[in-house]
C-alpha atoms as one frame of an Amber mdcrd trajectory, in Angstrom:
protein
   3.011 -39.022  24.221   5.151 -39.682  27.225   5.629 -37.590  30.284   8.640
 -35.985  28.895   6.896 -34.900  25.573   3.742 -33.892  27.619   5.901 -31.568
  29.618   7.692 -30.185  26.333   4.234 -29.490  24.676   2.776 -27.994  27.919
   5.853 -25.624  28.210   5.903 -24.682  24.576   2.071 -23.780  24.846   2.794
 -21.620  27.851   5.686 -19.609  26.228   4.261 -18.133  23.047   6.496 -15.111
  21.915   4.830 -13.074  19.433   7.005 -11.384  16.795   6.052  -7.566  17.077
   5.255  -6.766  13.628   1.963  -5.262  12.997   1.271  -4.772   9.192  -1.948
  -3.136   8.857  -5.085  -1.780  10.619  -6.267  -5.065  12.149  -3.529  -4.289
  14.936  -5.605  -1.759  16.389  -7.813  -3.940  18.329  -4.951  -6.170  19.471
  -3.265  -4.073  22.229  -6.191  -4.640  24.695  -5.317  -8.305  24.855  -2.033
  -7.146  26.742  -4.055  -5.182  29.342  -5.102  -6.228  32.721  -8.850  -7.289
  31.758  -7.689 -10.127  29.169  -4.132 -10.332  30.390  -2.475 -12.632  27.730
   0.650 -13.127  29.815  -1.448 -15.637  31.979  -0.907 -18.047  28.922   2.680
 -17.048  28.386   2.354 -14.846  25.403   4.371 -11.880  25.090   5.759  -9.615
  22.031   9.352  -9.610  20.999  11.231  -7.435  18.550  13.034  -9.983  16.911
  12.229 -13.040  14.946  15.118 -14.962  16.340  13.640 -15.391  19.735   9.825
 -15.525  18.385   7.547 -18.527  18.071   4.423 -16.933  16.801   3.382 -14.484
  13.998  -0.022 -13.010  14.006  -1.247 -11.432  10.507  -3.257  -8.455  11.343
  -5.137  -6.862   8.445  -4.276  -6.479   4.763  -0.804  -7.465   3.688   0.686
  -5.217   0.964   3.126  -6.885  -1.403   5.872  -5.236   0.218   4.901  -6.128
   3.701   4.275  -9.731   2.765   7.971  -9.875   1.531   9.035  -8.780   5.086
   6.656 -11.300   6.763   8.101 -14.196   4.648  11.820 -13.052   5.633  10.566
 -12.862   9.427   9.215 -16.463   9.104  12.317 -17.792   7.415  14.490 -16.348
  10.642  12.078 -17.783  13.110  13.336 -20.892  14.981  11.155 -24.228  14.698
   8.461 -24.859  15.995   6.982 -21.508  14.636   3.301 -20.727  14.021   1.171
 -18.644  11.989  -2.387 -17.353  13.019  -4.245 -14.522  11.139  -7.009 -12.089
  11.834  -9.481  -9.741   9.691 -11.086 -10.385   6.352  -8.266  -9.128   4.570
  -5.892 -12.046   5.246  -8.547 -14.550   4.018 -10.216 -13.050   1.191  -8.768
  -9.556   0.366 -11.490  -7.919   2.562 -12.037  -3.997   1.856  -8.930  -4.116
  -0.382  -9.839  -7.076  -2.583  -9.399  -4.979  -5.699  -6.324  -3.180  -4.570
  -3.124  -3.441  -6.857  -0.928  -3.227  -3.771  -2.246  -6.249  -1.746  -2.224
 -10.060  -1.960  -5.466 -11.395  -0.995  -4.785 -14.713   1.103  -2.201 -15.306
   3.618  -2.565 -19.176   3.281  -1.246 -18.800  -0.441   2.146 -18.026   1.018
   2.209 -19.924   4.510   0.419 -22.350   6.554  -1.879 -20.814   8.920  -3.033
 -22.640  12.120  -5.988 -20.386  12.886  -8.128 -17.587  11.647 -10.334 -14.869
  13.296 -12.783 -13.068  11.005 -13.990  -9.342  11.306 -13.282  -6.163  10.151
 -11.368  -5.471  12.337 -11.727  -8.402  15.021 -12.410  -7.280  18.498  -9.849
  -7.705  21.315 -12.151 -10.525  22.577 -12.031 -12.194  19.091  -8.336 -12.028
  19.134  -8.246 -13.669  22.611 -10.503 -16.250  21.701  -8.047 -17.206  18.836
  -5.080 -17.264  21.108  -6.724 -19.244  23.722  -7.916 -21.868  20.932  -4.256
 -21.857  19.638  -2.871 -22.336  23.191  -4.924 -25.472  23.522  -4.194 -26.626
  20.002  -0.234 -26.461  20.567  -0.439 -28.505  23.709  -1.749 -31.571  21.604
   0.817 -31.205  18.858   3.798 -33.815  19.077   7.241 -32.785  20.026   8.713
 -33.021  16.588   6.138 -30.862  14.944   7.735 -27.902  13.224   4.503 -25.910
  13.143   3.545 -23.712  10.355   5.811 -23.514   7.233   6.606 -21.214   4.170
   4.971 -22.775   1.379   7.674 -23.925  -0.997   6.308 -21.780  -4.094   5.760
 -18.631  -2.010   8.629 -16.605  -3.546   7.838 -18.131  -7.035   4.302 -16.929
  -6.979   5.434 -13.371  -6.218   8.119 -13.691  -8.876   5.330 -14.783 -11.406
   2.871 -12.120 -10.380   5.541  -9.384 -10.590   6.525 -10.496 -14.031   2.822
 -10.482 -15.162   2.605  -6.934 -13.990   5.593  -5.802 -15.851   4.250  -7.300
 -19.022   0.879  -5.623 -18.724   3.063  -2.463 -18.166   4.961  -3.006 -21.314
   1.650  -3.907 -23.415  -0.182  -0.620 -21.803   2.635   1.622 -22.999   3.054
   0.098 -26.437  -0.836   0.235 -26.983  -0.747   3.760 -26.112   1.873   4.615
 -28.471   0.047   2.799 -31.275  -3.328   4.554 -30.612  -3.979   7.863 -31.991
  -5.375  10.042 -29.442  -6.711  13.562 -30.486  -6.660  16.260 -27.597 -10.029
  17.651 -27.396  -9.681  19.940 -24.529 -10.419  23.768 -24.086  -8.011  25.772
 -21.988  -7.123  29.429 -21.738  -4.341  30.758 -19.772  -5.178  33.453 -17.122
  -2.206  33.573 -14.932  -1.858  35.630 -12.773  -5.541  36.488 -12.572  -8.006
  34.150 -10.885 -10.387  32.140 -12.913 -12.370  31.409  -9.795 -11.872  32.905
  -6.097 -13.340  31.874  -2.895 -12.798  34.649  -0.464 -14.003  32.609   2.626
 -11.406  29.676   1.993  -8.764  32.124   0.669  -8.404  30.136  -2.530  -7.539
  31.289  -6.053  -7.589  29.011  -8.913  -5.608  30.123 -11.964  -4.492  28.707
 -15.230  -1.201  28.414 -17.123   0.333  26.643 -19.915   2.440  23.832 -19.082
   5.644  25.383 -20.685   5.305  28.213 -18.295   4.576  26.292 -15.110   7.914
  26.822 -13.645   7.903  30.764 -14.421   4.328  31.102 -12.845   5.551  29.052
  -9.683   8.645  30.745  -9.142   6.806  34.142  -9.394   4.373  32.907  -6.541
   7.026  31.516  -4.607   9.015  35.057  -4.683   5.400  36.547  -3.694   5.328
  34.387  -0.369   3.619  31.042  -1.770   6.471  29.175  -0.203   4.731  26.004
   0.890   3.430  23.365  -1.746   0.760  21.282  -0.491   0.391  18.958  -3.276
   0.321  18.207  -7.113  -3.117  16.954  -7.891  -4.145  15.126 -11.208  -7.382
  14.422 -12.891  -7.277  11.854 -15.761  -9.505  12.703 -18.854  -9.057  10.095
 -21.300 -12.087  11.275 -23.430 -10.320  14.689 -23.742  -6.689  12.965 -24.274
  -5.121  15.021 -21.295  -4.406  14.779 -17.711  -4.908  17.988 -15.826  -2.413
  18.965 -13.155  -2.969  21.180 -10.103  -0.127  22.719  -8.213  -1.605  23.842
  -4.809   0.835  26.459  -3.068   0.240  28.401  -0.055   1.378  31.297   2.202
   2.109  29.463   5.317   1.307  32.134   7.872  -1.687  33.638   6.235  -3.287
  30.372   4.622  -4.099  31.829   1.290  -3.805  29.096  -1.504  -3.306  29.294
  -5.040  -4.128  26.224  -7.317  -2.266  26.650 -10.496  -3.988  24.506 -13.127
  -2.300  23.264 -16.357  -2.472  19.989 -18.482  -0.369  17.605 -20.417  -1.350
  15.074 -23.088  -1.958  11.679 -21.929  -0.086   9.958 -24.751   3.195  12.212
 -24.142   2.795  13.205 -20.288   5.589  15.402 -19.544   6.260  18.436 -17.636
   9.231  20.312 -16.248  10.220  19.635 -12.630   9.868  22.250  -9.956  11.918
  20.422  -7.085  14.485  23.180  -7.242  11.830  25.593  -6.437   9.789  23.798
  -3.872  11.982  21.265  -2.208   9.128  18.999  -1.189   8.030  18.707  -4.793
  10.897  16.294  -5.168   8.720  13.422  -3.391   5.396  14.701  -4.559   6.555
  14.330  -8.432   7.882  10.853  -7.650   4.491   9.843  -6.335   2.758  11.496
  -9.140   5.125   9.879 -11.571   4.594   6.260 -10.321   0.855   6.701  -9.944
  -0.143   8.650 -12.857   2.517   8.304 -15.216   3.690  11.768 -15.617   7.344
  12.454 -16.542   9.016  15.400 -14.987  11.770  16.809 -16.947  14.618  17.771
 -14.845  14.048  15.552 -11.801  17.347  14.229 -10.551  16.173  10.837  -9.649
  12.784  10.019 -11.339  11.841   6.505 -10.226   9.263   4.331  -8.295   8.952
   5.395  -4.648   5.873   4.275  -2.712   5.096   1.679  -5.111   8.640   0.237
  -5.106   8.004  -3.584  -4.282   4.397  -3.072  -4.366   3.262  -2.700  -7.953
   5.234  -3.295 -11.462   2.116  -2.780 -13.681   0.993   0.564 -15.538   0.109
   3.682 -13.565  -2.596   2.377 -11.539  -4.494   5.690 -11.209  -5.158   6.067
 -14.784  -8.734   5.607 -15.767  -7.844   3.081 -18.607  -5.894   0.919 -16.205
  -8.615  -1.523 -15.127  -7.182  -2.709 -11.786 -10.305  -4.704 -10.617 -10.586
  -6.688 -13.848  -6.762  -7.367 -13.548  -7.046  -8.741  -9.868 -10.024 -10.672
 -10.654  -8.285 -12.313 -13.589  -4.881 -13.051 -11.879  -5.668 -13.474  -7.962
  -9.487 -14.740  -8.167  -9.350 -16.885 -11.281 -11.797 -14.920 -13.213 -14.329
 -15.310 -10.198 -15.459 -11.944  -9.317 -16.585 -12.686  -5.608 -13.375 -14.614
  -4.622 -14.106 -17.724  -2.598
């Protein structure tokens, strides 16, 4: 390179601005890079909140499917030359979340990656070693180098995998309809009596038939149990049912009542209680998308947390084999990735 080109390459390497988007837990060890001990500003690095003025993106930890879409849009908005580096095992092989339904396993399946740092999670010294390596690498690149690029089939891969998830969901529900499932489950209503009581925890477990769940919870609400903590579920495929636990509490005293009921797995429906407990509006959405229970009377039953993250069948049902699906689709049938 000539003198002018050398100067441009040097200037680029000394003014790397990082788009400030930390997608996951890998970012926890990154902030010390900014502090006086390592002081990344010596090398011209600095974070900026907008991709329009950014040169660098650092993938920090696992990428949910929803986050990856954001990252691709960020990369599309960054001017050339732009660069991508990555840290943590999750960006390289899936890491701890290799069998998760909601994450993609390798960042380099969607964009070119200039450098990697392993670890779970990498220390700040590891991150700094990557940044100094990258600093020297950029100085050697030609002036017309556009840096890291989004792979041409990145969005097509996402579209294809989401379509495969939708097909699996259709197959799952169709198979469930055709399968004869006998309900083999013993249940006796005891409400308002406690089936079990723990005085030290101020906890009472009671049981009620699903058809009377609104009546029971309205009675408890009127008695001062005005806070709903959660709606827990237990899938019992061998019994043909899903147990549903409504956890309500007296906020000042701390007394809790766990109201237990059940619904058949094949036709998992129960009345909504969003008009009794307003927080149940969101808890019912999460229970619906992850366990496949329909809440009759809910004004907007839809995907919420999993919107853009998973199109397949309810991932927390025990007959939905997520690891098998991930190995087949994302690892080519090889259980240990690459």
